[in-house]
All heavy atoms as atom14 arrays in JSON, in Angstrom:
{
  "sequence": "MVGTKARKNAQPSPARTGLEEECAAQLRRLGDKLNFRQKLLNLINKFCSGT",
  "atom14_mask": [
    [1, 1, 1, 1, 1, 1, 1, 1, 0, 0, 0, 0, 0, 0],
    [1, 1, 1, 1, 1, 1, 1, 0, 0, 0, 0, 0, 0, 0],
    [1, 1, 1, 1, 0, 0, 0, 0, 0, 0, 0, 0, 0, 0],
    [1, 1, 1, 1, 1, 1, 1, 0, 0, 0, 0, 0, 0, 0],
    [1, 1, 1, 1, 1, 1, 1, 1, 1, 0, 0, 0, 0, 0],
    [1, 1, 1, 1, 1, 0, 0, 0, 0, 0, 0, 0, 0, 0],
    [1, 1, 1, 1, 1, 1, 1, 1, 1, 1, 1, 0, 0, 0],
    [1, 1, 1, 1, 1, 1, 1, 1, 1, 0, 0, 0, 0, 0],
    [1, 1, 1, 1, 1, 1, 1, 1, 0, 0, 0, 0, 0, 0],
    [1, 1, 1, 1, 1, 0, 0, 0, 0, 0, 0, 0, 0, 0],
    [1, 1, 1, 1, 1, 1, 1, 1, 1, 0, 0, 0, 0, 0],
    [1, 1, 1, 1, 1, 1, 1, 0, 0, 0, 0, 0, 0, 0],
    [1, 1, 1, 1, 1, 1, 0, 0, 0, 0, 0, 0, 0, 0],
    [1, 1, 1, 1, 1, 1, 1, 0, 0, 0, 0, 0, 0, 0],
    [1, 1, 1, 1, 1, 0, 0, 0, 0, 0, 0, 0, 0, 0],
    [1, 1, 1, 1, 1, 1, 1, 1, 1, 1, 1, 0, 0, 0],
    [1, 1, 1, 1, 1, 1, 1, 0, 0, 0, 0, 0, 0, 0],
    [1, 1, 1, 1, 0, 0, 0, 0, 0, 0, 0, 0, 0, 0],
    [1, 1, 1, 1, 1, 1, 1, 1, 0, 0, 0, 0, 0, 0],
    [1, 1, 1, 1, 1, 1, 1, 1, 1, 0, 0, 0, 0, 0],
    [1, 1, 1, 1, 1, 1, 1, 1, 1, 0, 0, 0, 0, 0],
    [1, 1, 1, 1, 1, 1, 1, 1, 1, 0, 0, 0, 0, 0],
    [1, 1, 1, 1, 1, 1, 0, 0, 0, 0, 0, 0, 0, 0],
    [1, 1, 1, 1, 1, 0, 0, 0, 0, 0, 0, 0, 0, 0],
    [1, 1, 1, 1, 1, 0, 0, 0, 0, 0, 0, 0, 0, 0],
    [1, 1, 1, 1, 1, 1, 1, 1, 1, 0, 0, 0, 0, 0],
    [1, 1, 1, 1, 1, 1, 1, 1, 0, 0, 0, 0, 0, 0],
    [1, 1, 1, 1, 1, 1, 1, 1, 1, 1, 1, 0, 0, 0],
    [1, 1, 1, 1, 1, 1, 1, 1, 1, 1, 1, 0, 0, 0],
    [1, 1, 1, 1, 1, 1, 1, 1, 0, 0, 0, 0, 0, 0],
    [1, 1, 1, 1, 0, 0, 0, 0, 0, 0, 0, 0, 0, 0],
    [1, 1, 1, 1, 1, 1, 1, 1, 0, 0, 0, 0, 0, 0],
    [1, 1, 1, 1, 1, 1, 1, 1, 1, 0, 0, 0, 0, 0],
    [1, 1, 1, 1, 1, 1, 1, 1, 0, 0, 0, 0, 0, 0],
    [1, 1, 1, 1, 1, 1, 1, 1, 0, 0, 0, 0, 0, 0],
    [1, 1, 1, 1, 1, 1, 1, 1, 1, 1, 1, 0, 0, 0],
    [1, 1, 1, 1, 1, 1, 1, 1, 1, 1, 1, 0, 0, 0],
    [1, 1, 1, 1, 1, 1, 1, 1, 1, 0, 0, 0, 0, 0],
    [1, 1, 1, 1, 1, 1, 1, 1, 1, 0, 0, 0, 0, 0],
    [1, 1, 1, 1, 1, 1, 1, 1, 0, 0, 0, 0, 0, 0],
    [1, 1, 1, 1, 1, 1, 1, 1, 0, 0, 0, 0, 0, 0],
    [1, 1, 1, 1, 1, 1, 1, 1, 0, 0, 0, 0, 0, 0],
    [1, 1, 1, 1, 1, 1, 1, 1, 0, 0, 0, 0, 0, 0],
    [1, 1, 1, 1, 1, 1, 1, 1, 0, 0, 0, 0, 0, 0],
    [1, 1, 1, 1, 1, 1, 1, 1, 0, 0, 0, 0, 0, 0],
    [1, 1, 1, 1, 1, 1, 1, 1, 1, 0, 0, 0, 0, 0],
    [1, 1, 1, 1, 1, 1, 1, 1, 1, 1, 1, 0, 0, 0],
    [1, 1, 1, 1, 1, 1, 0, 0, 0, 0, 0, 0, 0, 0],
    [1, 1, 1, 1, 1, 1, 0, 0, 0, 0, 0, 0, 0, 0],
    [1, 1, 1, 1, 0, 0, 0, 0, 0, 0, 0, 0, 0, 0],
    [1, 1, 1, 1, 1, 1, 1, 0, 0, 0, 0, 0, 0, 0]
  ],
  "atom14_positions": [
    [[-28.97, -13.74, 20.01], [-30.25, -14.42, 19.89], [-30.13, -15.74, 20.64], [-29.1, -16.43, 20.73], [-30.42, -14.73, 18.43], [-30.78, -13.57, 17.6], [-31.2, -14.04, 15.9], [-29.9, -13.21, 15.04], [0.0, 0.0, 0.0], [0.0, 0.0, 0.0], [0.0, 0.0, 0.0], [0.0, 0.0, 0.0], [0.0, 0.0, 0.0], [0.0, 0.0, 0.0]],
    [[-31.28, -16.1, 21.31], [-31.32, -17.36, 22.02], [-31.44, -18.54, 21.12], [-32.15, -18.45, 20.13], [-32.56, -17.27, 22.97], [-32.67, -18.54, 23.77], [-32.56, -16.03, 23.82], [0.0, 0.0, 0.0], [0.0, 0.0, 0.0], [0.0, 0.0, 0.0], [0.0, 0.0, 0.0], [0.0, 0.0, 0.0], [0.0, 0.0, 0.0], [0.0, 0.0, 0.0]],
    [[-30.63, -19.51, 21.4], [-30.71, -20.76, 20.72], [-29.85, -20.82, 19.44], [-29.99, -21.77, 18.65], [0.0, 0.0, 0.0], [0.0, 0.0, 0.0], [0.0, 0.0, 0.0], [0.0, 0.0, 0.0], [0.0, 0.0, 0.0], [0.0, 0.0, 0.0], [0.0, 0.0, 0.0], [0.0, 0.0, 0.0], [0.0, 0.0, 0.0], [0.0, 0.0, 0.0]],
    [[-29.07, -19.75, 19.08], [-28.29, -19.83, 17.88], [-26.98, -20.51, 18.23], [-26.46, -20.38, 19.31], [-28.09, -18.43, 17.31], [-27.4, -17.62, 18.33], [-29.44, -17.83, 16.9], [0.0, 0.0, 0.0], [0.0, 0.0, 0.0], [0.0, 0.0, 0.0], [0.0, 0.0, 0.0], [0.0, 0.0, 0.0], [0.0, 0.0, 0.0], [0.0, 0.0, 0.0]],
    [[-26.4, -21.12, 17.25], [-25.09, -21.75, 17.37], [-24.08, -21.03, 16.56], [-24.36, -20.34, 15.55], [-25.14, -23.21, 16.99], [-26.11, -24.0, 17.84], [-26.05, -25.43, 17.43], [-26.99, -26.25, 18.33], [-27.08, -27.69, 17.93], [0.0, 0.0, 0.0], [0.0, 0.0, 0.0], [0.0, 0.0, 0.0], [0.0, 0.0, 0.0], [0.0, 0.0, 0.0]],
    [[-22.74, -21.19, 16.87], [-21.69, -20.6, 16.09], [-21.63, -21.35, 14.76], [-21.99, -22.53, 14.66], [-20.37, -20.75, 16.79], [0.0, 0.0, 0.0], [0.0, 0.0, 0.0], [0.0, 0.0, 0.0], [0.0, 0.0, 0.0], [0.0, 0.0, 0.0], [0.0, 0.0, 0.0], [0.0, 0.0, 0.0], [0.0, 0.0, 0.0], [0.0, 0.0, 0.0]],
    [[-21.24, -20.68, 13.75], [-21.04, -21.32, 12.44], [-19.99, -22.41, 12.46], [-19.02, -22.22, 13.05], [-20.67, -20.27, 11.4], [-21.67, -19.25, 11.13], [-21.21, -18.28, 10.08], [-19.82, -17.8, 10.33], [-19.24, -17.0, 9.53], [-19.77, -16.65, 8.39], [-18.04, -16.59, 9.79], [0.0, 0.0, 0.0], [0.0, 0.0, 0.0], [0.0, 0.0, 0.0]],
    [[-20.36, -23.56, 11.89], [-19.4, -24.65, 11.85], [-18.19, -24.35, 11.03], [-17.17, -24.86, 11.26], [-20.15, -25.87, 11.46], [-21.17, -26.44, 12.38], [-21.78, -27.71, 11.9], [-22.83, -28.22, 12.89], [-23.45, -29.38, 12.4], [0.0, 0.0, 0.0], [0.0, 0.0, 0.0], [0.0, 0.0, 0.0], [0.0, 0.0, 0.0], [0.0, 0.0, 0.0]],
    [[-18.36, -23.57, 9.98], [-17.31, -23.37, 9.01], [-16.58, -22.01, 9.37], [-15.81, -21.6, 8.5], [-17.78, -23.37, 7.55], [-18.83, -22.26, 7.35], [-19.3, -21.66, 8.25], [-19.25, -22.1, 6.1], [0.0, 0.0, 0.0], [0.0, 0.0, 0.0], [0.0, 0.0, 0.0], [0.0, 0.0, 0.0], [0.0, 0.0, 0.0], [0.0, 0.0, 0.0]],
    [[-16.69, -21.52, 10.44], [-16.11, -20.21, 10.89], [-14.57, -20.46, 10.98], [-14.08, -21.44, 11.46], [-16.59, -19.69, 12.14], [0.0, 0.0, 0.0], [0.0, 0.0, 0.0], [0.0, 0.0, 0.0], [0.0, 0.0, 0.0], [0.0, 0.0, 0.0], [0.0, 0.0, 0.0], [0.0, 0.0, 0.0], [0.0, 0.0, 0.0], [0.0, 0.0, 0.0]],
    [[-13.84, -19.57, 10.29], [-12.31, -19.66, 10.29], [-11.78, -19.14, 11.58], [-12.15, -18.06, 12.03], [-11.78, -19.01, 9.14], [-12.19, -19.54, 7.77], [-11.6, -20.92, 7.54], [-10.54, -21.17, 7.88], [-12.4, -21.74, 6.85], [0.0, 0.0, 0.0], [0.0, 0.0, 0.0], [0.0, 0.0, 0.0], [0.0, 0.0, 0.0], [0.0, 0.0, 0.0]],
    [[-10.86, -19.81, 12.25], [-10.13, -19.2, 13.41], [-9.25, -18.1, 12.91], [-8.87, -18.05, 11.81], [-9.39, -20.4, 14.01], [-9.12, -21.29, 12.82], [-10.32, -21.11, 11.91], [0.0, 0.0, 0.0], [0.0, 0.0, 0.0], [0.0, 0.0, 0.0], [0.0, 0.0, 0.0], [0.0, 0.0, 0.0], [0.0, 0.0, 0.0], [0.0, 0.0, 0.0]],
    [[-9.1, -17.08, 13.79], [-8.3, -15.97, 13.47], [-6.86, -16.44, 13.24], [-6.3, -17.26, 13.96], [-8.32, -14.88, 14.48], [-7.86, -15.35, 15.74], [0.0, 0.0, 0.0], [0.0, 0.0, 0.0], [0.0, 0.0, 0.0], [0.0, 0.0, 0.0], [0.0, 0.0, 0.0], [0.0, 0.0, 0.0], [0.0, 0.0, 0.0], [0.0, 0.0, 0.0]],
    [[-6.18, -15.91, 12.26], [-4.83, -16.37, 11.95], [-3.84, -15.88, 13.03], [-4.11, -14.91, 13.76], [-4.49, -15.65, 10.58], [-5.42, -14.52, 10.55], [-6.65, -14.91, 11.31], [0.0, 0.0, 0.0], [0.0, 0.0, 0.0], [0.0, 0.0, 0.0], [0.0, 0.0, 0.0], [0.0, 0.0, 0.0], [0.0, 0.0, 0.0], [0.0, 0.0, 0.0]],
    [[-2.79, -16.64, 13.19], [-1.83, -16.2, 14.24], [-1.22, -14.89, 13.92], [-1.04, -14.58, 12.75], [-0.7, -17.28, 14.26], [0.0, 0.0, 0.0], [0.0, 0.0, 0.0], [0.0, 0.0, 0.0], [0.0, 0.0, 0.0], [0.0, 0.0, 0.0], [0.0, 0.0, 0.0], [0.0, 0.0, 0.0], [0.0, 0.0, 0.0], [0.0, 0.0, 0.0]],
    [[-0.96, -14.15, 14.96], [-0.33, -12.78, 14.74], [1.06, -12.93, 14.33], [1.78, -13.75, 14.77], [-0.44, -11.97, 16.07], [-1.83, -11.57, 16.42], [-1.71, -10.65, 17.59], [-3.06, -10.05, 17.84], [-3.33, -9.23, 18.82], [-2.39, -9.04, 19.72], [-4.53, -8.73, 18.97], [0.0, 0.0, 0.0], [0.0, 0.0, 0.0], [0.0, 0.0, 0.0]],
    [[1.48, -11.94, 13.48], [2.86, -11.9, 13.06], [3.61, -11.09, 14.17], [3.0, -10.54, 15.03], [3.01, -11.18, 11.7], [2.57, -9.8, 11.9], [2.28, -11.86, 10.71], [0.0, 0.0, 0.0], [0.0, 0.0, 0.0], [0.0, 0.0, 0.0], [0.0, 0.0, 0.0], [0.0, 0.0, 0.0], [0.0, 0.0, 0.0], [0.0, 0.0, 0.0]],
    [[4.92, -11.11, 14.14], [5.75, -10.41, 14.98], [5.4, -8.96, 15.06], [5.37, -8.27, 16.17], [0.0, 0.0, 0.0], [0.0, 0.0, 0.0], [0.0, 0.0, 0.0], [0.0, 0.0, 0.0], [0.0, 0.0, 0.0], [0.0, 0.0, 0.0], [0.0, 0.0, 0.0], [0.0, 0.0, 0.0], [0.0, 0.0, 0.0], [0.0, 0.0, 0.0]],
    [[5.16, -8.35, 13.9], [4.93, -6.86, 13.78], [3.64, -6.57, 14.46], [3.46, -5.58, 15.17], [4.92, -6.45, 12.28], [4.62, -5.01, 12.03], [5.7, -4.21, 12.64], [4.6, -4.76, 10.51], [0.0, 0.0, 0.0], [0.0, 0.0, 0.0], [0.0, 0.0, 0.0], [0.0, 0.0, 0.0], [0.0, 0.0, 0.0], [0.0, 0.0, 0.0]],
    [[2.56, -7.42, 14.24], [1.26, -7.16, 14.8], [1.35, -7.31, 16.38], [0.72, -6.47, 17.1], [0.28, -8.16, 14.24], [-0.13, -7.87, 12.85], [-1.03, -8.99, 12.29], [-0.9, -10.16, 12.77], [-1.85, -8.71, 11.39], [0.0, 0.0, 0.0], [0.0, 0.0, 0.0], [0.0, 0.0, 0.0], [0.0, 0.0, 0.0], [0.0, 0.0, 0.0]],
    [[2.1, -8.25, 16.84], [2.27, -8.39, 18.29], [2.94, -7.25, 18.89], [2.58, -6.62, 19.93], [3.01, -9.67, 18.55], [2.29, -10.93, 18.34], [3.12, -12.13, 18.55], [4.32, -12.04, 18.94], [2.55, -13.24, 18.41], [0.0, 0.0, 0.0], [0.0, 0.0, 0.0], [0.0, 0.0, 0.0], [0.0, 0.0, 0.0], [0.0, 0.0, 0.0]],
    [[3.94, -6.7, 18.25], [4.71, -5.54, 18.69], [3.85, -4.28, 18.77], [3.82, -3.5, 19.69], [5.95, -5.29, 17.9], [6.84, -4.12, 18.4], [7.34, -4.26, 19.77], [7.58, -5.45, 20.24], [7.52, -3.27, 20.45], [0.0, 0.0, 0.0], [0.0, 0.0, 0.0], [0.0, 0.0, 0.0], [0.0, 0.0, 0.0], [0.0, 0.0, 0.0]],
    [[3.03, -4.15, 17.69], [2.1, -3.0, 17.56], [1.02, -3.02, 18.67], [0.81, -2.1, 19.36], [1.4, -3.0, 16.26], [0.37, -1.59, 15.96], [0.0, 0.0, 0.0], [0.0, 0.0, 0.0], [0.0, 0.0, 0.0], [0.0, 0.0, 0.0], [0.0, 0.0, 0.0], [0.0, 0.0, 0.0], [0.0, 0.0, 0.0], [0.0, 0.0, 0.0]],
    [[0.55, -4.27, 18.94], [-0.46, -4.4, 19.94], [0.08, -4.09, 21.34], [-0.49, -3.5, 22.19], [-1.04, -5.82, 19.93], [0.0, 0.0, 0.0], [0.0, 0.0, 0.0], [0.0, 0.0, 0.0], [0.0, 0.0, 0.0], [0.0, 0.0, 0.0], [0.0, 0.0, 0.0], [0.0, 0.0, 0.0], [0.0, 0.0, 0.0], [0.0, 0.0, 0.0]],
    [[1.34, -4.61, 21.55], [2.01, -4.3, 22.81], [2.26, -2.84, 23.1], [2.08, -2.34, 24.15], [3.35, -5.07, 22.9], [0.0, 0.0, 0.0], [0.0, 0.0, 0.0], [0.0, 0.0, 0.0], [0.0, 0.0, 0.0], [0.0, 0.0, 0.0], [0.0, 0.0, 0.0], [0.0, 0.0, 0.0], [0.0, 0.0, 0.0], [0.0, 0.0, 0.0]],
    [[2.68, -2.15, 21.99], [2.88, -0.72, 22.07], [1.58, 0.04, 22.4], [1.56, 0.96, 23.19], [3.51, -0.08, 20.82], [4.9, -0.58, 20.5], [5.95, 0.04, 21.51], [5.72, 1.01, 22.09], [7.06, -0.7, 21.67], [0.0, 0.0, 0.0], [0.0, 0.0, 0.0], [0.0, 0.0, 0.0], [0.0, 0.0, 0.0], [0.0, 0.0, 0.0]],
    [[0.48, -0.4, 21.73], [-0.77, 0.25, 21.99], [-1.21, 0.04, 23.44], [-1.74, 0.95, 24.1], [-1.8, -0.23, 21.01], [-1.67, 0.31, 19.59], [-2.62, -0.43, 18.65], [-1.83, 1.77, 19.52], [0.0, 0.0, 0.0], [0.0, 0.0, 0.0], [0.0, 0.0, 0.0], [0.0, 0.0, 0.0], [0.0, 0.0, 0.0], [0.0, 0.0, 0.0]],
    [[-0.99, -1.18, 23.99], [-1.37, -1.47, 25.33], [-0.55, -0.6, 26.34], [-1.03, -0.02, 27.3], [-1.14, -2.98, 25.65], [-2.25, -3.85, 25.29], [-2.11, -5.27, 25.9], [-0.86, -5.89, 25.5], [-0.72, -6.64, 24.43], [-1.73, -6.8, 23.61], [0.38, -7.19, 24.15], [0.0, 0.0, 0.0], [0.0, 0.0, 0.0], [0.0, 0.0, 0.0]],
    [[0.73, -0.44, 25.98], [1.63, 0.38, 26.94], [1.16, 1.81, 26.81], [1.12, 2.45, 27.88], [3.09, 0.31, 26.42], [3.77, -1.0, 26.88], [5.17, -1.03, 26.47], [5.64, -2.33, 26.28], [6.19, -2.85, 25.11], [6.38, -2.11, 24.11], [6.51, -4.12, 25.06], [0.0, 0.0, 0.0], [0.0, 0.0, 0.0], [0.0, 0.0, 0.0]],
    [[0.84, 2.26, 25.68], [0.38, 3.69, 25.6], [-0.95, 3.89, 26.33], [-1.1, 4.85, 27.01], [0.13, 4.02, 24.04], [-0.36, 5.43, 23.77], [0.62, 6.49, 24.23], [-0.66, 5.58, 22.26], [0.0, 0.0, 0.0], [0.0, 0.0, 0.0], [0.0, 0.0, 0.0], [0.0, 0.0, 0.0], [0.0, 0.0, 0.0], [0.0, 0.0, 0.0]],
    [[-1.88, 2.92, 26.18], [-3.08, 2.98, 27.0], [-2.9, 2.96, 28.52], [-3.49, 3.74, 29.19], [0.0, 0.0, 0.0], [0.0, 0.0, 0.0], [0.0, 0.0, 0.0], [0.0, 0.0, 0.0], [0.0, 0.0, 0.0], [0.0, 0.0, 0.0], [0.0, 0.0, 0.0], [0.0, 0.0, 0.0], [0.0, 0.0, 0.0], [0.0, 0.0, 0.0]],
    [[-1.93, 2.09, 28.91], [-1.63, 2.02, 30.31], [-1.05, 3.35, 30.87], [-1.36, 3.87, 31.9], [-0.64, 0.88, 30.59], [-1.23, -0.44, 30.42], [-2.47, -0.57, 30.39], [-0.48, -1.36, 30.33], [0.0, 0.0, 0.0], [0.0, 0.0, 0.0], [0.0, 0.0, 0.0], [0.0, 0.0, 0.0], [0.0, 0.0, 0.0], [0.0, 0.0, 0.0]],
    [[-0.23, 3.97, 30.03], [0.4, 5.26, 30.46], [-0.69, 6.35, 30.52], [-0.71, 7.14, 31.45], [1.43, 5.69, 29.46], [2.73, 4.85, 29.53], [3.78, 5.3, 28.53], [5.0, 4.44, 28.49], [6.0, 4.82, 27.47], [0.0, 0.0, 0.0], [0.0, 0.0, 0.0], [0.0, 0.0, 0.0], [0.0, 0.0, 0.0], [0.0, 0.0, 0.0]],
    [[-1.54, 6.45, 29.59], [-2.59, 7.39, 29.56], [-3.58, 7.15, 30.7], [-3.95, 8.07, 31.4], [-3.36, 7.37, 28.19], [-2.57, 7.89, 27.03], [-3.47, 7.72, 25.79], [-2.15, 9.36, 27.22], [0.0, 0.0, 0.0], [0.0, 0.0, 0.0], [0.0, 0.0, 0.0], [0.0, 0.0, 0.0], [0.0, 0.0, 0.0], [0.0, 0.0, 0.0]],
    [[-3.89, 5.9, 31.01], [-4.75, 5.57, 32.15], [-4.08, 6.01, 33.46], [-4.77, 6.62, 34.31], [-5.07, 4.13, 32.09], [-6.11, 3.64, 33.15], [-7.01, 4.47, 33.45], [-6.01, 2.49, 33.71], [0.0, 0.0, 0.0], [0.0, 0.0, 0.0], [0.0, 0.0, 0.0], [0.0, 0.0, 0.0], [0.0, 0.0, 0.0], [0.0, 0.0, 0.0]],
    [[-2.78, 5.67, 33.59], [-2.03, 6.05, 34.86], [-2.04, 7.56, 35.01], [-2.24, 8.1, 36.1], [-0.68, 5.51, 34.81], [0.18, 5.95, 35.98], [-0.04, 5.42, 37.21], [1.16, 6.95, 35.79], [0.7, 5.88, 38.33], [1.89, 7.35, 36.82], [1.68, 6.79, 38.15], [0.0, 0.0, 0.0], [0.0, 0.0, 0.0], [0.0, 0.0, 0.0]],
    [[-1.77, 8.29, 33.93], [-1.7, 9.75, 34.0], [-3.03, 10.35, 34.42], [-3.1, 11.19, 35.2], [-1.32, 10.28, 32.56], [-1.19, 11.81, 32.61], [-0.72, 12.27, 31.22], [-0.61, 13.76, 31.3], [-0.48, 14.46, 30.16], [-0.45, 13.94, 29.03], [-0.47, 15.76, 30.28], [0.0, 0.0, 0.0], [0.0, 0.0, 0.0], [0.0, 0.0, 0.0]],
    [[-4.18, 9.79, 33.87], [-5.5, 10.32, 34.25], [-5.77, 10.04, 35.64], [-6.32, 10.83, 36.37], [-6.53, 9.7, 33.27], [-7.95, 10.29, 33.56], [-7.97, 11.81, 33.24], [-7.48, 12.17, 32.18], [-8.46, 12.52, 34.17], [0.0, 0.0, 0.0], [0.0, 0.0, 0.0], [0.0, 0.0, 0.0], [0.0, 0.0, 0.0], [0.0, 0.0, 0.0]],
    [[-5.4, 8.84, 36.2], [-5.63, 8.45, 37.58], [-4.9, 9.39, 38.47], [-5.37, 9.84, 39.49], [-5.32, 6.99, 37.85], [-6.3, 6.04, 37.26], [-5.93, 4.61, 37.64], [-7.0, 3.68, 37.17], [-6.72, 2.29, 37.54], [0.0, 0.0, 0.0], [0.0, 0.0, 0.0], [0.0, 0.0, 0.0], [0.0, 0.0, 0.0], [0.0, 0.0, 0.0]],
    [[-3.6, 9.68, 38.1], [-2.79, 10.57, 38.92], [-3.36, 12.01, 38.9], [-3.45, 12.56, 40.0], [-1.37, 10.56, 38.36], [-0.31, 11.4, 39.12], [-0.17, 10.78, 40.48], [1.02, 11.33, 38.34], [0.0, 0.0, 0.0], [0.0, 0.0, 0.0], [0.0, 0.0, 0.0], [0.0, 0.0, 0.0], [0.0, 0.0, 0.0], [0.0, 0.0, 0.0]],
    [[-3.72, 12.51, 37.77], [-4.38, 13.79, 37.72], [-5.69, 13.86, 38.55], [-5.91, 14.86, 39.28], [-4.72, 14.23, 36.26], [-3.52, 14.64, 35.42], [-3.95, 14.7, 33.95], [-2.73, 15.79, 35.91], [0.0, 0.0, 0.0], [0.0, 0.0, 0.0], [0.0, 0.0, 0.0], [0.0, 0.0, 0.0], [0.0, 0.0, 0.0], [0.0, 0.0, 0.0]],
    [[-6.49, 12.81, 38.53], [-7.65, 12.8, 39.33], [-7.35, 12.79, 40.88], [-8.0, 13.5, 41.64], [-8.48, 11.56, 39.08], [-9.08, 11.57, 37.66], [-9.18, 12.65, 37.05], [-9.57, 10.42, 37.14], [0.0, 0.0, 0.0], [0.0, 0.0, 0.0], [0.0, 0.0, 0.0], [0.0, 0.0, 0.0], [0.0, 0.0, 0.0], [0.0, 0.0, 0.0]],
    [[-6.3, 12.09, 41.25], [-5.89, 12.06, 42.66], [-5.38, 13.43, 43.08], [-5.77, 13.88, 44.15], [-4.81, 10.98, 42.78], [-4.35, 10.77, 44.29], [-5.4, 10.26, 45.12], [-3.16, 9.82, 44.18], [0.0, 0.0, 0.0], [0.0, 0.0, 0.0], [0.0, 0.0, 0.0], [0.0, 0.0, 0.0], [0.0, 0.0, 0.0], [0.0, 0.0, 0.0]],
    [[-4.53, 14.09, 42.31], [-4.08, 15.41, 42.54], [-5.2, 16.36, 42.72], [-5.26, 17.21, 43.66], [-3.05, 15.84, 41.53], [-1.75, 15.0, 41.67], [-2.64, 17.39, 41.71], [-0.83, 15.15, 40.53], [0.0, 0.0, 0.0], [0.0, 0.0, 0.0], [0.0, 0.0, 0.0], [0.0, 0.0, 0.0], [0.0, 0.0, 0.0], [0.0, 0.0, 0.0]],
    [[-6.14, 16.37, 41.82], [-7.31, 17.22, 41.74], [-8.13, 17.0, 43.1], [-8.6, 17.99, 43.67], [-8.15, 17.01, 40.54], [-9.15, 18.04, 40.36], [-9.0, 19.19, 40.8], [-10.21, 17.71, 39.66], [0.0, 0.0, 0.0], [0.0, 0.0, 0.0], [0.0, 0.0, 0.0], [0.0, 0.0, 0.0], [0.0, 0.0, 0.0], [0.0, 0.0, 0.0]],
    [[-8.24, 15.72, 43.45], [-9.1, 15.51, 44.67], [-8.4, 16.07, 45.91], [-9.11, 16.72, 46.78], [-9.17, 13.95, 44.84], [-10.02, 13.5, 45.96], [-10.18, 12.02, 46.0], [-11.11, 11.59, 47.05], [-11.25, 10.18, 47.11], [0.0, 0.0, 0.0], [0.0, 0.0, 0.0], [0.0, 0.0, 0.0], [0.0, 0.0, 0.0], [0.0, 0.0, 0.0]],
    [[-7.04, 16.0, 46.02], [-6.38, 16.57, 47.16], [-6.4, 18.07, 47.14], [-6.48, 18.72, 48.17], [-4.97, 16.06, 47.25], [-4.83, 14.69, 47.77], [-4.12, 13.65, 47.09], [-5.4, 14.27, 48.97], [-4.04, 12.43, 47.5], [-5.35, 12.97, 49.43], [-4.63, 12.04, 48.81], [0.0, 0.0, 0.0], [0.0, 0.0, 0.0], [0.0, 0.0, 0.0]],
    [[-6.24, 18.69, 45.98], [-6.26, 20.1, 45.85], [-7.58, 20.73, 46.09], [-7.7, 21.83, 46.53], [-5.67, 20.49, 44.49], [-3.95, 20.14, 44.2], [0.0, 0.0, 0.0], [0.0, 0.0, 0.0], [0.0, 0.0, 0.0], [0.0, 0.0, 0.0], [0.0, 0.0, 0.0], [0.0, 0.0, 0.0], [0.0, 0.0, 0.0], [0.0, 0.0, 0.0]],
    [[-8.68, 20.02, 45.77], [-9.98, 20.56, 45.99], [-10.42, 20.44, 47.48], [-11.41, 21.1, 47.87], [-11.05, 19.88, 45.13], [-11.21, 18.5, 45.49], [0.0, 0.0, 0.0], [0.0, 0.0, 0.0], [0.0, 0.0, 0.0], [0.0, 0.0, 0.0], [0.0, 0.0, 0.0], [0.0, 0.0, 0.0], [0.0, 0.0, 0.0], [0.0, 0.0, 0.0]],
    [[-9.68, 19.69, 48.23], [-10.0, 19.57, 49.68], [-11.16, 18.64, 50.02], [-11.75, 18.65, 51.1], [0.0, 0.0, 0.0], [0.0, 0.0, 0.0], [0.0, 0.0, 0.0], [0.0, 0.0, 0.0], [0.0, 0.0, 0.0], [0.0, 0.0, 0.0], [0.0, 0.0, 0.0], [0.0, 0.0, 0.0], [0.0, 0.0, 0.0], [0.0, 0.0, 0.0]],
    [[-11.65, 17.84, 49.03], [-12.74, 16.93, 49.36], [-12.24, 15.62, 49.96], [-11.3, 15.1, 49.55], [-13.47, 16.62, 47.99], [-13.65, 17.78, 47.32], [-14.74, 15.85, 48.28], [0.0, 0.0, 0.0], [0.0, 0.0, 0.0], [0.0, 0.0, 0.0], [0.0, 0.0, 0.0], [0.0, 0.0, 0.0], [0.0, 0.0, 0.0], [0.0, 0.0, 0.0]]
  ]
}
């Protein structure tokens, strides 16, 4: 909405614990691996199709 302001009493997000940080890092790594795999498969498919 235009002209609205953030709440003054909004609480900042609490600092992450070590376990949360490790979990987030693992999920990022998993996403990176899946993304790389998909890009590699797309590249192989492109070469095999002759386009």
